[in-house]
C-alpha positions in Angstrom: 6.8 -46.4 69.4 4.5 -49.4 68.8 1.0 -49.3 67.3 -0.6 -50.5 70.5 0.8 -47.4 72.3 -1.0 -45.0 70.0 -4.5 -44.2 68.9 -5.0 -43.2 65.2 -8.1 -41.3 64.2 -8.9 -40.3 60.6 -11.1 -37.2 60.6 -12.3 -34.6 58.2 -10.2 -31.5 57.9 -11.2 -28.0 58.8 -11.0 -24.7 57.0 -11.8 -23.8 53.4 -12.2 -26.4 50.8 -16.0 -26.9 50.4 -17.6 -30.2 49.7 -14.4 -32.2 48.9 -12.9 -31.1 52.2 -16.0 -32.2 54.2 -16.4 -35.6 52.5 -12.8 -36.9 52.7 -11.2 -38.0 55.9 -7.6 -37.1 55.0 -6.8 -35.4 58.4 -5.0 -37.7 60.8 -4.9 -37.3 64.6 -2.4 -39.5 66.5 -2.6 -39.7 70.3 0.0 -41.4 72.6 -2.1 -43.2 75.1 0.4 -43.2 78.0 1.1 -39.4 78.0 -2.0 -38.0 76.2 0.2 -36.1 73.7 -1.8 -35.5 70.5 -0.6 -34.6 67.0 -2.9 -33.6 64.2 -1.8 -33.3 60.6 -4.2 -31.9 58.0 -3.2 -32.3 54.3 -4.5 -33.9 51.1 -2.9 -37.3 51.4 -3.9 -39.5 54.4 -0.9 -41.8 54.2 1.6 -39.0 54.1 -0.2 -37.3 57.0 0.0 -40.4 59.1 3.7 -40.8 58.5 4.2 -37.1 59.4 2.1 -37.3 62.5 4.0 -40.4 63.8 7.3 -38.6 63.2 6.2 -35.5 65.0 4.7 -37.5 67.9 8.0 -39.4 68.3 9.8 -36.0 68.4 7.5 -34.6 71.0 7.8 -37.7 73.1 11.6 -37.3 73.1 11.3 -33.6 74.0 8.9 -34.5 76.9 11.3 -37.2 78.2 14.3 -34.8 78.0 12.3 -32.1 79.8 11.4 -34.4 82.7 15.0 -35.6 83.0 16.2 -31.9 83.1 13.7 -31.2 85.8 14.9 -34.2 87.9 18.5 -33.1 87.5 17.7 -29.5 88.6 15.7 -30.8 91.6 18.7 -33.0 92.7 21.1 -30.2 92.2 18.9 -27.7 94.2 18.6 -30.3 96.9 22.3 -30.8 97.1 23.0 -27.1 97.3 20.3 -26.6 100.0 21.7 -29.4 102.2 25.3 -28.1 101.9 26.7 -30.9 99.8 27.8 -28.5 97.2 30.3 -25.8 98.3 31.0 -23.9 95.1 29.4 -23.7 91.7 31.5 -22.9 88.6 29.4 -21.2 85.9 31.6 -21.2 82.8 29.0 -19.5 80.6 28.7 -16.4 82.8 32.3 -16.7 84.0 31.6 -16.6 87.7 32.0 -18.8 90.7 29.4 -18.8 93.5 30.3 -19.9 97.1 27.1 -21.4 98.6 28.3 -21.1 102.2 28.9 -17.4 102.1 26.5 -16.6 99.2 29.2 -14.5 97.5 30.3 -14.6 93.8 33.6 -13.9 92.2 34.9 -13.8 88.7 36.0 -17.2 87.4 39.4 -15.9 86.2 40.3 -14.7 89.7 39.3 -17.9 91.4 41.3 -20.0 88.9 44.3 -17.8 89.5 44.1 -18.6 93.3 42.4 -15.5 94.6 39.7 -16.9 96.9 39.4 -13.9 99.2 36.4 -12.6 97.3 34.4 -15.7 98.2 34.9 -15.5 102.0 
């Protein structure tokens, strides 16, 4: 993440603290310009807050990128199932097999042992 991709604002904090809190601009808000994701860190040390805000923003950008990639994978998989390119789905977590042509499911153990009659 480069400095020309982000906007850094130093603002006064909010909450209790009185005159000192209202005079010092130790709160930092970092905005990623391309995505609009904002991170605000409010502490006593401005430099520490800036480092923390940049780390948190980088983490949120990675999470957003992973979320969009997961959505794209799901859309491709759903499209393949809908168009008949996928015949069976093996779900190892739930230990079932689904046949998309017939719409039936069977236990994974039975299918792996060769009993495919449950899927027809």
